[in-house]
N, C-alpha and C positions, 0 to 999 in steps of 0.2 A: 504494500500500500504506500503510495507516494505521499509522505508528509500528511501525509494524507492531505371528486366525488361526489227541462223541469228541474229545480233546486234539489229535491230529494235524491234524484239520480246522481247528481254531481257529488252530493255528500257521501253516498254509498261508494261511488268510485274512488273518492278521496280516502275513505276509510280502508278500502281494500289495498290501495297503493301504500298506505302507511304501514299496514301489517307486513306487506312484502318487503318494504324498505328495512324494517327492523328485524325480520326473521329469516330472510333468505339465506341459503347456504352458498357461500362464495365458491366460484370455480378457480382453478389455478391461473395465475397471471401468465400472459404471453411472454416469452423470453427470446424469441427468434427474430424479432424485428430489427432492422438496421438502426432505428432511432426509437424514441418512445412510441411514436405513432406516425404513420404517413399522413399527408394532408387529406382532410376530408373532402370528398367530391363536392364541388360547388362552393367551398369555403377557402378563400385564399387569405392567409395571414398578411396584413399590411406590413411592409418593411419600412422602418423609420431609420434613416441614416443620420448620424450625428457626428460632429467633430469632437470625439472623445479622446482623452489621453490614455493610451494603452496601459494596462496594469502590469505590474512586475510579475507576470505569469507566462509560462510557456504556452504555446499554441493550444495544447490539449488540456490545460490545467484550469481549475476553478477554485477560488478561495471561498470557503464557507465559514461564517463567524456567528456564534451564538451570542446574541445581544442580551437575551433574557426572556422568560415566560414563553412566548410562542414566536418571538421575533428573531429572525436570522437575516444576515446580509449575504448576498450571493454576488460575487464579483467575477467578471469574465476577462479573458486575455485582451479583448478589444476595448475594455474600459467601461462596459455597462455595469450598473450596480442596481440590484433589486433588494427590497426589504419586505419580509413576510409579516403578516398580521400587524401592520403598522398601526400604532395607537397613540394616545395622548399621555401615556404613563411611561412606557419603555420605548425609547427611540434610539435608533442607531446614530453614531456620530456622522455628521455631514448630511447631505441631501441625496437620497437615492434617485435614480432615473425612473424607477418603477416601484410602486408601493401596492402590495396586495393586502386586502382586509377581509375579515369575516364578521358575521353578524351576532354571534352568540352573546358576547359580553363586550362592554366598553373597553376592556383591555385587549381587544382584538381589532378595533377599528378606531378611526380618528374623526372627530367632528371638525377639526381644524388642521388638516394636513398642510405640511410645508408647501407654500405656493410655488416653490421651485421644482417640485416633483413633476416630471413630464407626463407621466401616465399613472393615474390612480385607478386601481381595478378592484371594485367591491365584489365580494364573492356571492352576493345576492343581488336581485334586481330591485333597486330602490323604489321603482314604480309599483312593485308588487304584482307584476303581470305574469311573470314566469321565472325561469331560471336565468341566471347571469350567463352570458356567452362572451368569452374573451379568447382571442387568438392573435397575439401581438408579437411581431418580431422587431426588436430594437437592437441595432448594431448586430452583434453576434449572439444575442440572447433571444430565444423564443419563450413566451409565457402563454399558457392556456389553462383553462379550468375544467374540472369535472364536478358538477353540482351533486351535493348530498343533502339529506334532510337533517334538521335538528329539532330537539324538544323546544316547544315554545314556553314562555314564562308562565302561561296558564296551565301547563302540563300536557298540552296537545302536541300536534306536529306542525312545525313550520317548514313547509315543503320548499326544497331548494334554498334553504337558509344558510348553507355552508358550501364552500367550494374547496376541493383539493386542487391546489395550484401546482402545475407542472412546469419546471424550468428546464429547457433543453439548451445545452451548450455543446456544439459539435455532436459527438456521439454519447455524451454523458447526460443522463436524465435524472433529475432530482424532483421528488414529489413531497410537498408539504401537506399533511393531512388536515390541517386546520383544526376546527373544533368538532372532530368526527364523533357522531353519536351512535352509529349503528354499523353492523358488519357490511362489507362491500359485496354487492351483487355482481353477477357475471357481466352485466352491462357496464358497471363502473370499471371493472377490470379490463374489458375490451377497450374502453375509452382511454384508460391510463396507458395501456401497452406495457412495454418493459420498463421497470423502475430500477435504477442502479443504486440510488441513495434515497432513503425515506426518512422524513422528519416527523415524528409521531408523538401525540400527547400520552402521558403515562400516569396521570393523576388517578384514573380509575373511577371517578365519581361524577365530576362535571362533564366529562366526555365518556366515551365507551369504556366499560369495565375492563380490567386488566386481562381477564380471560379472553374476552372478545378481541382485545388489541393484539394479544399474542397470536390468535388465529389469523388476524389480518396480516401480521408480519410473516407468518408461515406461508400465506398465500402469495404475497408479493415477492418473496424471496430476494429482496434487495441485498446487495453485497454489503452495504453500509447502512446501519440503522442508528439514528441519533435521537435519543429521547428529549422531550421538552415538556413544558406545562406540568411541572411536578411540585410546585409550592414548597420548596425546601427539600430536605433529604429523605424523609420517611417514606413517602410514596415511591420515590425512585429506588430506594434500597429494597423495598418490598418487591418491586417489579424485578429488579436484578436478581434477587434471591430466588425468584420463581423460574428464571430463564438461564441462570448461570451454567447449568449443565446442558443446555440446548445449544447455546451460541457462545462463542468467546466474547469476553468483555474487555475493552481497552479504555482506560481512564486517562484523559489528557489533562495536562496542567494549564494549557492555554485554550482560550475560547475559539481560536481560529485553526482550521486545518486546510490543507491544499489537497485537492482531489483530482484524479485523472482517470479516464476509462481504463487505460492499461495498468494503472497502479492499484486497482481495486483488489481487495483480498480474495483469495481463492474460494472462501466460504463466507456466508453471511456472518457479519461481525457487528456487535453493539459498540459504538464509540460514544463515550460519555464526555461531554464538554462542560466545563464549569459554568454555572449559572443557576437559574431557578425557574 
């Protein structure tokens, strides 16, 4: 490893969909695609070119930094910088080019994003019409989303209230699960394609329970698995205690790691970065 988702009829349909979303058995993730996913027919990701300063990274490298809670920065060789679950509490240093956000709690989105951010991508449709749809290419970074459901504040289901954001840099594919509340269905897995690095919540209560999250990880089979959203050490240590005999665990002293497709470990590995 190099340094390393008539009114009565509509309500019935919605209820059926909710049960499927929370109870479906996931299929195995695809692993033989050249990238995370080929272009969808009829959907072309707009390419935004910018005069960026190249990062101090080799052509096939990506720098991943855990800022805290559910926020990471992703930096590319071409100088593009994205921040995940950008919010008003935990913010990365500097201004990212792209900020992704999710709806579950205010610690996952911002009411006042930095005006210098070029592209703010909410993981839900603010108009409430349907699912968010993002497929953006900025310099050498492609960002797209796979919608999932979340529990609403009233205890019901907020359909398409969360997004798994996928970041593609060359042949390396990073998936941030956001505030995932339910197992992944076959449709989610087909949309995700191959995942090399997964950033996943591990608290086990506000998001999917730890048993369900372990099954998600087994299905995705990402080579690098980075826990987040663990509110201090107890939930993280509980999770690591459950999976320590299943996957190797590497604890890092620094919050930043450098990743490359060719430098991924031979088997799925948990990489713990300092943060909370």
